[in-house]
TORKOL-4160 file (C-alpha; in steps of 0.2 Angstrom, whole numbers, padded with zeros to 4 digits, m for minus):
405
<pt num="1" X="m0019" Y="m0044" Z="m0032"/>
<pt num="2" X="m0021" Y="m0027" Z="m0019"/>
<pt num="3" X="m0006" Y="m0016" Z="m0020"/>
<pt num="4" X="m0001" Y="m0003" Z="m0007"/>
<pt num="5" X="m0011" Y="0013" Z="m0008"/>
<pt num="6" X="m0012" Y="0029" Z="m0001"/>
<pt num="7" X="m0029" Y="0025" Z="0004"/>
<pt num="8" X="m0041" Y="0012" Z="m0004"/>
<pt num="9" X="m0051" Y="0018" Z="m0016"/>
<pt num="10" X="m0065" Y="0006" Z="m0013"/>
<pt num="11" X="m0067" Y="0016" Z="0005"/>
<pt num="12" X="m0072" Y="0032" Z="m0005"/>
<pt num="13" X="m0085" Y="0024" Z="m0015"/>
<pt num="14" X="m0091" Y="0016" Z="0002"/>
<pt num="15" X="m0094" Y="0031" Z="0012"/>
<pt num="16" X="m0103" Y="0041" Z="m0002"/>
<pt num="17" X="m0117" Y="0029" Z="0000"/>
<pt num="18" X="m0124" Y="0033" Z="0017"/>
<pt num="19" X="m0121" Y="0050" Z="0017"/>
<pt num="20" X="m0135" Y="0062" Z="0015"/>
<pt num="21" X="m0133" Y="0066" Z="m0003"/>
<pt num="22" X="m0134" Y="0058" Z="m0019"/>
<pt num="23" X="m0116" Y="0053" Z="m0025"/>
<pt num="24" X="m0118" Y="0061" Z="m0043"/>
<pt num="25" X="m0125" Y="0076" Z="m0035"/>
<pt num="26" X="m0115" Y="0090" Z="m0044"/>
<pt num="27" X="m0113" Y="0103" Z="m0031"/>
<pt num="28" X="m0101" Y="0104" Z="m0016"/>
<pt num="29" X="m0107" Y="0097" Z="m0001"/>
<pt num="30" X="m0101" Y="0095" Z="0017"/>
<pt num="31" X="m0107" Y="0080" Z="0028"/>
<pt num="32" X="m0099" Y="0076" Z="0047"/>
<pt num="33" X="m0100" Y="0059" Z="0053"/>
<pt num="34" X="m0106" Y="0053" Z="0070"/>
<pt num="35" X="m0095" Y="0038" Z="0072"/>
<pt num="36" X="m0079" Y="0029" Z="0068"/>
<pt num="37" X="m0078" Y="0015" Z="0055"/>
<pt num="38" X="m0065" Y="0002" Z="0052"/>
<pt num="39" X="m0062" Y="m0002" Z="0035"/>
<pt num="40" X="m0053" Y="m0019" Z="0028"/>
<pt num="41" X="m0049" Y="m0021" Z="0010"/>
<pt num="42" X="m0038" Y="m0035" Z="0002"/>
<pt num="43" X="m0038" Y="m0050" Z="m0008"/>
<pt num="44" X="m0029" Y="m0065" Z="m0007"/>
<pt num="45" X="m0025" Y="m0071" Z="m0028"/>
<pt num="46" X="m0014" Y="m0085" Z="m0036"/>
<pt num="47" X="m0002" Y="m0072" Z="m0041"/>
<pt num="48" X="0018" Y="m0076" Z="m0036"/>
<pt num="49" X="0020" Y="m0059" Z="m0027"/>
<pt num="50" X="0018" Y="m0051" Z="m0009"/>
<pt num="51" X="m0001" Y="m0048" Z="m0006"/>
<pt num="52" X="m0007" Y="m0034" Z="0004"/>
<pt num="53" X="m0023" Y="m0032" Z="0016"/>
<pt num="54" X="m0026" Y="m0012" Z="0021"/>
<pt num="55" X="m0034" Y="m0011" Z="0038"/>
<pt num="56" X="m0041" Y="0009" Z="0042"/>
<pt num="57" X="m0051" Y="0017" Z="0051"/>
<pt num="58" X="m0059" Y="0035" Z="0053"/>
<pt num="59" X="m0060" Y="0048" Z="0065"/>
<pt num="60" X="m0078" Y="0051" Z="0073"/>
<pt num="61" X="m0078" Y="0070" Z="0070"/>
<pt num="62" X="m0073" Y="0065" Z="0050"/>
<pt num="63" X="m0079" Y="0079" Z="0038"/>
<pt num="64" X="m0084" Y="0071" Z="0020"/>
<pt num="65" X="m0083" Y="0085" Z="0006"/>
<pt num="66" X="m0087" Y="0083" Z="m0014"/>
<pt num="67" X="m0084" Y="0096" Z="m0028"/>
<pt num="68" X="m0091" Y="0097" Z="m0045"/>
<pt num="69" X="m0077" Y="0086" Z="m0051"/>
<pt num="70" X="m0081" Y="0070" Z="m0041"/>
<pt num="71" X="m0095" Y="0055" Z="m0041"/>
<pt num="72" X="m0090" Y="0053" Z="m0024"/>
<pt num="73" X="m0089" Y="0062" Z="m0005"/>
<pt num="74" X="m0070" Y="0061" Z="0002"/>
<pt num="75" X="m0063" Y="0061" Z="0020"/>
<pt num="76" X="m0047" Y="0073" Z="0025"/>
<pt num="77" X="m0032" Y="0062" Z="0024"/>
<pt num="78" X="m0030" Y="0069" Z="0043"/>
<pt num="79" X="m0047" Y="0059" Z="0047"/>
<pt num="80" X="m0040" Y="0041" Z="0042"/>
<pt num="81" X="m0030" Y="0033" Z="0054"/>
<pt num="82" X="m0022" Y="0017" Z="0051"/>
<pt num="83" X="m0023" Y="0003" Z="0061"/>
<pt num="84" X="m0005" Y="m0001" Z="0067"/>
<pt num="85" X="0003" Y="m0018" Z="0078"/>
<pt num="86" X="m0011" Y="m0028" Z="0074"/>
<pt num="87" X="m0011" Y="m0048" Z="0073"/>
<pt num="88" X="m0017" Y="m0052" Z="0055"/>
<pt num="89" X="m0019" Y="m0067" Z="0048"/>
<pt num="90" X="m0026" Y="m0078" Z="0034"/>
<pt num="91" X="m0032" Y="m0095" Z="0037"/>
<pt num="92" X="m0032" Y="m0109" Z="0020"/>
<pt num="93" X="m0044" Y="m0121" Z="0020"/>
<pt num="94" X="m0050" Y="m0119" Z="0039"/>
<pt num="95" X="m0032" Y="m0129" Z="0043"/>
<pt num="96" X="m0017" Y="m0120" Z="0038"/>
<pt num="97" X="m0013" Y="m0101" Z="0046"/>
<pt num="98" X="m0002" Y="m0088" Z="0038"/>
<pt num="99" X="0003" Y="m0073" Z="0049"/>
<pt num="100" X="0004" Y="m0056" Z="0039"/>
<pt num="101" X="0016" Y="m0042" Z="0044"/>
<pt num="102" X="0016" Y="m0025" Z="0045"/>
<pt num="103" X="0026" Y="m0016" Z="0031"/>
<pt num="104" X="0018" Y="0001" Z="0033"/>
<pt num="105" X="0006" Y="0010" Z="0044"/>
<pt num="106" X="m0012" Y="0000" Z="0042"/>
<pt num="107" X="m0004" Y="m0012" Z="0026"/>
<pt num="108" X="m0001" Y="m0030" Z="0032"/>
<pt num="109" X="0008" Y="m0042" Z="0019"/>
<pt num="110" X="0008" Y="m0061" Z="0017"/>
<pt num="111" X="0024" Y="m0069" Z="0020"/>
<pt num="112" X="0036" Y="m0075" Z="0005"/>
<pt num="113" X="0030" Y="m0092" Z="0004"/>
<pt num="114" X="0013" Y="m0088" Z="0003"/>
<pt num="115" X="0003" Y="m0091" Z="m0014"/>
<pt num="116" X="m0016" Y="m0093" Z="m0015"/>
<pt num="117" X="m0023" Y="m0107" Z="m0025"/>
<pt num="118" X="m0037" Y="m0109" Z="m0038"/>
<pt num="119" X="m0053" Y="m0120" Z="m0025"/>
<pt num="120" X="m0045" Y="m0116" Z="m0010"/>
<pt num="121" X="m0055" Y="m0105" Z="0003"/>
<pt num="122" X="m0046" Y="m0092" Z="0014"/>
<pt num="123" X="m0051" Y="m0082" Z="0029"/>
<pt num="124" X="m0046" Y="m0066" Z="0037"/>
<pt num="125" X="m0043" Y="m0063" Z="0056"/>
<pt num="126" X="m0039" Y="m0048" Z="0063"/>
<pt num="127" X="m0034" Y="m0044" Z="0082"/>
<pt num="128" X="m0032" Y="m0027" Z="0087"/>
<pt num="129" X="m0023" Y="m0019" Z="0100"/>
<pt num="130" X="m0038" Y="m0015" Z="0110"/>
<pt num="131" X="m0045" Y="m0032" Z="0109"/>
<pt num="132" X="m0056" Y="m0032" Z="0097"/>
<pt num="133" X="m0055" Y="m0047" Z="0085"/>
<pt num="134" X="m0064" Y="m0048" Z="0067"/>
<pt num="135" X="m0066" Y="m0063" Z="0056"/>
<pt num="136" X="m0071" Y="m0064" Z="0038"/>
<pt num="137" X="m0083" Y="m0075" Z="0029"/>
<pt num="138" X="m0074" Y="m0089" Z="0019"/>
<pt num="139" X="m0068" Y="m0084" Z="0001"/>
<pt num="140" X="m0066" Y="m0098" Z="m0010"/>
<pt num="141" X="m0056" Y="m0095" Z="m0026"/>
<pt num="142" X="m0064" Y="m0097" Z="m0042"/>
<pt num="143" X="m0052" Y="m0099" Z="m0060"/>
<pt num="144" X="m0055" Y="m0085" Z="m0071"/>
<pt num="145" X="m0051" Y="m0086" Z="m0089"/>
<pt num="146" X="m0034" Y="m0078" Z="m0098"/>
<pt num="147" X="m0035" Y="m0061" Z="m0106"/>
<pt num="148" X="m0034" Y="m0062" Z="m0125"/>
<pt num="149" X="m0030" Y="m0048" Z="m0135"/>
<pt num="150" X="m0025" Y="m0031" Z="m0127"/>
<pt num="151" X="m0021" Y="m0013" Z="m0135"/>
<pt num="152" X="m0025" Y="0005" Z="m0133"/>
<pt num="153" X="m0032" Y="0020" Z="m0141"/>
<pt num="154" X="m0028" Y="0040" Z="m0138"/>
<pt num="155" X="m0044" Y="0047" Z="m0132"/>
<pt num="156" X="m0042" Y="0067" Z="m0134"/>
<pt num="157" X="m0058" Y="0070" Z="m0125"/>
<pt num="158" X="m0054" Y="0058" Z="m0110"/>
<pt num="159" X="m0059" Y="0059" Z="m0092"/>
<pt num="160" X="m0064" Y="0074" Z="m0081"/>
<pt num="161" X="m0049" Y="0080" Z="m0071"/>
<pt num="162" X="m0050" Y="0094" Z="m0059"/>
<pt num="163" X="m0030" Y="0096" Z="m0060"/>
<pt num="164" X="m0032" Y="0098" Z="m0078"/>
<pt num="165" X="m0033" Y="0118" Z="m0085"/>
<pt num="166" X="m0048" Y="0112" Z="m0095"/>
<pt num="167" X="m0058" Y="0102" Z="m0084"/>
<pt num="168" X="m0053" Y="0086" Z="m0095"/>
<pt num="169" X="m0038" Y="0076" Z="m0097"/>
<pt num="170" X="m0034" Y="0065" Z="m0113"/>
<pt num="171" X="m0032" Y="0046" Z="m0110"/>
<pt num="172" X="m0026" Y="0030" Z="m0117"/>
<pt num="173" X="m0040" Y="0019" Z="m0117"/>
<pt num="174" X="m0035" Y="0001" Z="m0115"/>
<pt num="175" X="m0047" Y="m0013" Z="m0122"/>
<pt num="176" X="m0046" Y="m0032" Z="m0121"/>
<pt num="177" X="m0055" Y="m0048" Z="m0126"/>
<pt num="178" X="m0057" Y="m0063" Z="m0118"/>
<pt num="179" X="m0067" Y="m0079" Z="m0119"/>
<pt num="180" X="m0078" Y="m0083" Z="m0107"/>
<pt num="181" X="m0081" Y="m0100" Z="m0101"/>
<pt num="182" X="m0097" Y="m0111" Z="m0106"/>
<pt num="183" X="m0108" Y="m0119" Z="m0094"/>
<pt num="184" X="m0104" Y="m0110" Z="m0077"/>
<pt num="185" X="m0107" Y="m0095" Z="m0068"/>
<pt num="186" X="m0091" Y="m0083" Z="m0070"/>
<pt num="187" X="m0090" Y="m0066" Z="m0060"/>
<pt num="188" X="m0077" Y="m0055" Z="m0065"/>
<pt num="189" X="m0067" Y="m0037" Z="m0059"/>
<pt num="190" X="m0054" Y="m0027" Z="m0069"/>
<pt num="191" X="m0041" Y="m0016" Z="m0060"/>
<pt num="192" X="m0027" Y="m0006" Z="m0067"/>
<pt num="193" X="m0010" Y="0000" Z="m0061"/>
<pt num="194" X="0001" Y="0012" Z="m0071"/>
<pt num="195" X="0018" Y="0017" Z="m0068"/>
<pt num="196" X="0024" Y="0035" Z="m0074"/>
<pt num="197" X="0042" Y="0041" Z="m0073"/>
<pt num="198" X="0044" Y="0056" Z="m0062"/>
<pt num="199" X="0058" Y="0067" Z="m0064"/>
<pt num="200" X="0056" Y="0079" Z="m0049"/>
<pt num="201" X="0059" Y="0070" Z="m0032"/>
<pt num="202" X="0059" Y="0085" Z="m0019"/>
<pt num="203" X="0052" Y="0101" Z="m0017"/>
<pt num="204" X="0056" Y="0115" Z="m0004"/>
<pt num="205" X="0048" Y="0129" Z="0002"/>
<pt num="206" X="0058" Y="0143" Z="0009"/>
<pt num="207" X="0072" Y="0133" Z="0010"/>
<pt num="208" X="0085" Y="0121" Z="0003"/>
<pt num="209" X="0086" Y="0102" Z="0000"/>
<pt num="210" X="0101" Y="0095" Z="0010"/>
<pt num="211" X="0108" Y="0075" Z="0009"/>
<pt num="212" X="0113" Y="0067" Z="0024"/>
<pt num="213" X="0124" Y="0054" Z="0015"/>
<pt num="214" X="0132" Y="0052" Z="m0001"/>
<pt num="215" X="0125" Y="0035" Z="m0006"/>
<pt num="216" X="0111" Y="0032" Z="m0018"/>
<pt num="217" X="0100" Y="0028" Z="m0002"/>
<pt num="218" X="0106" Y="0044" Z="0009"/>
<pt num="219" X="0089" Y="0050" Z="0015"/>
<pt num="220" X="0088" Y="0070" Z="0012"/>
<pt num="221" X="0076" Y="0082" Z="0018"/>
<pt num="222" X="0071" Y="0101" Z="0018"/>
<pt num="223" X="0081" Y="0114" Z="0028"/>
<pt num="224" X="0072" Y="0130" Z="0032"/>
<pt num="225" X="0080" Y="0146" Z="0026"/>
<pt num="226" X="0071" Y="0163" Z="0032"/>
<pt num="227" X="0080" Y="0172" Z="0021"/>
<pt num="228" X="0071" Y="0167" Z="0008"/>
<pt num="229" X="0054" Y="0172" Z="0003"/>
<pt num="230" X="0040" Y="0163" Z="0012"/>
<pt num="231" X="0033" Y="0158" Z="m0007"/>
<pt num="232" X="0049" Y="0152" Z="m0013"/>
<pt num="233" X="0052" Y="0136" Z="m0019"/>
<pt num="234" X="0065" Y="0123" Z="m0023"/>
<pt num="235" X="0063" Y="0109" Z="m0035"/>
<pt num="236" X="0076" Y="0095" Z="m0036"/>
<pt num="237" X="0079" Y="0082" Z="m0048"/>
<pt num="238" X="0078" Y="0062" Z="m0044"/>
<pt num="239" X="0095" Y="0054" Z="m0043"/>
<pt num="240" X="0090" Y="0039" Z="m0049"/>
<pt num="241" X="0075" Y="0033" Z="m0060"/>
<pt num="242" X="0058" Y="0036" Z="m0050"/>
<pt num="243" X="0041" Y="0028" Z="m0055"/>
<pt num="244" X="0024" Y="0036" Z="m0048"/>
<pt num="245" X="0011" Y="0022" Z="m0045"/>
<pt num="246" X="m0007" Y="0027" Z="m0050"/>
<pt num="247" X="m0022" Y="0015" Z="m0047"/>
<pt num="248" X="m0037" Y="0015" Z="m0056"/>
<pt num="249" X="m0051" Y="0021" Z="m0045"/>
<pt num="250" X="m0066" Y="0015" Z="m0053"/>
<pt num="251" X="m0077" Y="m0002" Z="m0049"/>
<pt num="252" X="m0077" Y="m0012" Z="m0066"/>
<pt num="253" X="m0086" Y="m0029" Z="m0064"/>
<pt num="254" X="m0096" Y="m0042" Z="m0074"/>
<pt num="255" X="m0108" Y="m0055" Z="m0073"/>
<pt num="256" X="m0108" Y="m0068" Z="m0086"/>
<pt num="257" X="m0127" Y="m0071" Z="m0083"/>
<pt num="258" X="m0132" Y="m0066" Z="m0100"/>
<pt num="259" X="m0116" Y="m0070" Z="m0110"/>
<pt num="260" X="m0112" Y="m0086" Z="m0104"/>
<pt num="261" X="m0099" Y="m0096" Z="m0114"/>
<pt num="262" X="m0096" Y="m0080" Z="m0127"/>
<pt num="263" X="m0082" Y="m0071" Z="m0132"/>
<pt num="264" X="m0081" Y="m0054" Z="m0127"/>
<pt num="265" X="m0073" Y="m0041" Z="m0139"/>
<pt num="266" X="m0067" Y="m0023" Z="m0136"/>
<pt num="267" X="m0070" Y="m0023" Z="m0117"/>
<pt num="268" X="m0064" Y="m0005" Z="m0110"/>
<pt num="269" X="m0053" Y="m0009" Z="m0093"/>
<pt num="270" X="m0043" Y="0006" Z="m0091"/>
<pt num="271" X="m0043" Y="0024" Z="m0096"/>
<pt num="272" X="m0024" Y="0030" Z="m0092"/>
<pt num="273" X="m0021" Y="0048" Z="m0091"/>
<pt num="274" X="m0009" Y="0057" Z="m0103"/>
<pt num="275" X="0001" Y="0067" Z="m0089"/>
<pt num="276" X="0016" Y="0067" Z="m0101"/>
<pt num="277" X="0023" Y="0059" Z="m0117"/>
<pt num="278" X="0036" Y="0049" Z="m0108"/>
<pt num="279" X="0031" Y="0029" Z="m0111"/>
<pt num="280" X="0022" Y="0020" Z="m0098"/>
<pt num="281" X="0019" Y="0004" Z="m0091"/>
<pt num="282" X="0000" Y="m0002" Z="m0087"/>
<pt num="283" X="m0004" Y="m0017" Z="m0077"/>
<pt num="284" X="m0019" Y="m0024" Z="m0081"/>
<pt num="285" X="m0028" Y="m0038" Z="m0070"/>
<pt num="286" X="m0044" Y="m0050" Z="m0074"/>
<pt num="287" X="m0051" Y="m0055" Z="m0059"/>
<pt num="288" X="m0061" Y="m0069" Z="m0053"/>
<pt num="289" X="m0075" Y="m0066" Z="m0041"/>
<pt num="290" X="m0086" Y="m0075" Z="m0028"/>
<pt num="291" X="m0103" Y="m0073" Z="m0028"/>
<pt num="292" X="m0105" Y="m0063" Z="m0012"/>
<pt num="293" X="m0089" Y="m0053" Z="m0017"/>
<pt num="294" X="m0099" Y="m0048" Z="m0034"/>
<pt num="295" X="m0116" Y="m0044" Z="m0025"/>
<pt num="296" X="m0107" Y="m0031" Z="m0013"/>
<pt num="297" X="m0098" Y="m0023" Z="m0027"/>
<pt num="298" X="m0114" Y="m0022" Z="m0036"/>
<pt num="299" X="m0123" Y="m0014" Z="m0021"/>
<pt num="300" X="m0107" Y="m0002" Z="m0020"/>
<pt num="301" X="m0109" Y="0001" Z="m0038"/>
<pt num="302" X="m0128" Y="0005" Z="m0039"/>
<pt num="303" X="m0130" Y="0015" Z="m0025"/>
<pt num="304" X="m0115" Y="0026" Z="m0030"/>
<pt num="305" X="m0123" Y="0030" Z="m0048"/>
<pt num="306" X="m0141" Y="0034" Z="m0040"/>
<pt num="307" X="m0147" Y="0051" Z="m0048"/>
<pt num="308" X="m0156" Y="0057" Z="m0032"/>
<pt num="309" X="m0174" Y="0053" Z="m0038"/>
<pt num="310" X="m0187" Y="0047" Z="m0028"/>
<pt num="311" X="m0186" Y="0030" Z="m0037"/>
<pt num="312" X="m0168" Y="0029" Z="m0031"/>
<pt num="313" X="m0163" Y="0015" Z="m0018"/>
<pt num="314" X="m0159" Y="0026" Z="m0001"/>
<pt num="315" X="m0142" Y="0028" Z="0002"/>
<pt num="316" X="m0136" Y="0016" Z="0017"/>
<pt num="317" X="m0121" Y="0008" Z="0024"/>
<pt num="318" X="m0115" Y="m0008" Z="0016"/>
<pt num="319" X="m0108" Y="m0020" Z="0028"/>
<pt num="320" X="m0093" Y="m0031" Z="0019"/>
<pt num="321" X="m0089" Y="m0048" Z="0025"/>
<pt num="322" X="m0079" Y="m0044" Z="0040"/>
<pt num="323" X="m0087" Y="m0045" Z="0057"/>
<pt num="324" X="m0083" Y="m0040" Z="0075"/>
<pt num="325" X="m0084" Y="m0057" Z="0083"/>
<pt num="326" X="m0091" Y="m0052" Z="0100"/>
<pt num="327" X="m0101" Y="m0036" Z="0092"/>
<pt num="328" X="m0110" Y="m0042" Z="0076"/>
<pt num="329" X="m0119" Y="m0026" Z="0074"/>
<pt num="330" X="m0103" Y="m0015" Z="0072"/>
<pt num="331" X="m0104" Y="m0010" Z="0053"/>
<pt num="332" X="m0086" Y="m0016" Z="0046"/>
<pt num="333" X="m0083" Y="m0006" Z="0029"/>
<pt num="334" X="m0073" Y="m0016" Z="0015"/>
<pt num="335" X="m0073" Y="m0034" Z="0008"/>
<pt num="336" X="m0059" Y="m0047" Z="0008"/>
<pt num="337" X="m0060" Y="m0059" Z="m0005"/>
<pt num="338" X="m0049" Y="m0070" Z="m0015"/>
<pt num="339" X="m0047" Y="m0071" Z="m0033"/>
<pt num="340" X="m0037" Y="m0079" Z="m0047"/>
<pt num="341" X="m0029" Y="m0067" Z="m0060"/>
<pt num="342" X="m0025" Y="m0066" Z="m0076"/>
<pt num="343" X="m0012" Y="m0051" Z="m0078"/>
<pt num="344" X="m0004" Y="m0042" Z="m0093"/>
<pt num="345" X="0010" Y="m0028" Z="m0091"/>
<pt num="346" X="0009" Y="m0018" Z="m0107"/>
<pt num="347" X="0022" Y="m0007" Z="m0110"/>
<pt num="348" X="0013" Y="0009" Z="m0118"/>
<pt num="349" X="0026" Y="0020" Z="m0129"/>
<pt num="350" X="0012" Y="0034" Z="m0131"/>
<pt num="351" X="0018" Y="0039" Z="m0148"/>
<pt num="352" X="0000" Y="0038" Z="m0153"/>
<pt num="353" X="m0004" Y="0054" Z="m0142"/>
<pt num="354" X="m0005" Y="0073" Z="m0146"/>
<pt num="355" X="0000" Y="0088" Z="m0136"/>
<pt num="356" X="0009" Y="0078" Z="m0121"/>
<pt num="357" X="0026" Y="0085" Z="m0117"/>
<pt num="358" X="0039" Y="0075" Z="m0111"/>
<pt num="359" X="0043" Y="0074" Z="m0091"/>
<pt num="360" X="0027" Y="0084" Z="m0087"/>
<pt num="361" X="0021" Y="0073" Z="m0073"/>
<pt num="362" X="0027" Y="0086" Z="m0060"/>
<pt num="363" X="0018" Y="0101" Z="m0069"/>
<pt num="364" X="0003" Y="0091" Z="m0069"/>
<pt num="365" X="0002" Y="0087" Z="m0051"/>
<pt num="366" X="0010" Y="0103" Z="m0044"/>
<pt num="367" X="0002" Y="0115" Z="m0059"/>
<pt num="368" X="0019" Y="0124" Z="m0061"/>
<pt num="369" X="0037" Y="0123" Z="m0069"/>
<pt num="370" X="0049" Y="0115" Z="m0060"/>
<pt num="371" X="0060" Y="0128" Z="m0053"/>
<pt num="372" X="0077" Y="0121" Z="m0049"/>
<pt num="373" X="0089" Y="0130" Z="m0037"/>
<pt num="374" X="0103" Y="0136" Z="m0045"/>
<pt num="375" X="0120" Y="0135" Z="m0041"/>
<pt num="376" X="0129" Y="0149" Z="m0030"/>
<pt num="377" X="0143" Y="0153" Z="m0018"/>
<pt num="378" X="0135" Y="0147" Z="m0005"/>
<pt num="379" X="0130" Y="0131" Z="m0013"/>
<pt num="380" X="0142" Y="0126" Z="m0027"/>
<pt num="381" X="0136" Y="0109" Z="m0029"/>
<pt num="382" X="0116" Y="0106" Z="m0029"/>
<pt num="383" X="0112" Y="0089" Z="m0023"/>
<pt num="384" X="0101" Y="0078" Z="m0033"/>
<pt num="385" X="0086" Y="0071" Z="m0023"/>
<pt num="386" X="0082" Y="0052" Z="m0017"/>
<pt num="387" X="0065" Y="0045" Z="m0023"/>
<pt num="388" X="0059" Y="0040" Z="m0008"/>
<pt num="389" X="0049" Y="0024" Z="m0008"/>
<pt num="390" X="0031" Y="0024" Z="m0003"/>
<pt num="391" X="0013" Y="0018" Z="m0007"/>
<pt num="392" X="0013" Y="0029" Z="m0021"/>
<pt num="393" X="0032" Y="0029" Z="m0028"/>
<pt num="394" X="0047" Y="0017" Z="m0030"/>
<pt num="395" X="0064" Y="0020" Z="m0035"/>
<pt num="396" X="0063" Y="0000" Z="m0041"/>
<pt num="397" X="0061" Y="m0003" Z="m0058"/>
<pt num="398" X="0043" Y="m0013" Z="m0062"/>
<pt num="399" X="0042" Y="m0029" Z="m0068"/>
<pt num="400" X="0043" Y="m0029" Z="m0088"/>
<pt num="401" X="0048" Y="m0011" Z="m0090"/>
<pt num="402" X="0056" Y="m0009" Z="m0106"/>
<pt num="403" X="0064" Y="0010" Z="m0108"/>
<pt num="404" X="0075" Y="0023" Z="m0100"/>
<pt num="405" X="0068" Y="0039" Z="m0099"/>
């Protein structure tokens, strides 16, 4: 399953492969692009839920920057352009066509009656507004074994994080077991998504938050007040429960070429940052891959881990499986795949963590405590803020959520 994201994390890795520096170079660098690239990412799965394909392109003058905290070179959000109003469809087994509809700029979702099936083949077709037509190769959906045991352990050392005061943030590491089917070649990918409670839904700089109505779905916005200092912030509590959505950024793939038929124990599939002590929901997915999809991701993984020595493969653009039908030389980045999925939704109570505080997500994200607006004669009632839905936020309780705050 590909969930909606602020921008496909795979793109970040793709771009770092063909820029003029090693991806794990610890020094800060800035590289300028000289052309635009189309990026297509998404998967058809056998999960009974909407499935989304993301289609973006970059500006021809995009600058890509790295820092000592990253293993990648990333473009500014202003250089990332969603492809809108395209005609997007998926063809099943060369016969039945399903039209996708645009739910947000750059994101195209399958109709409600669509569910992928194991053994079927799928092709993606994109027709842009400028008349360019793109088609993917056919991807056949292979079966995937079920996830067995799943558990988490607290990891005080955690992972590098430039928002953390120490440069590292503690994690809950998620482990799984699974049984690899014997006498068949299997390729795997693991993904995770976490849902974290957020208690602040709006922040206004040099201004106040106002609602346009009194219902739970009424919109709200910040109204500037020049009487306030330019650096003044007021933060507003959410009217309803609100969840921030986080996606794993690393490519995690595996081939059973040397482990065919063996049970795999204690495989780490996620490191969930401990932003706060509140419970969170973690969705872990074990996905099948075609041989071609595995090879594509392995190329990205290998080149993104080079060390900048003479023995390394020179960084180069890696073309995916989507092609411009009238210009096969155009490099289209990303990959359209078909995957069966074994999914576990794991409610993590975080009772094994140390030092985390309740409702600490806002402080982590903004590096400051919330500053609520105080009641005054001018504003005797302070409004609650709306949890605005987006690719990274929802007011709808995720499936299998078990606690309140």
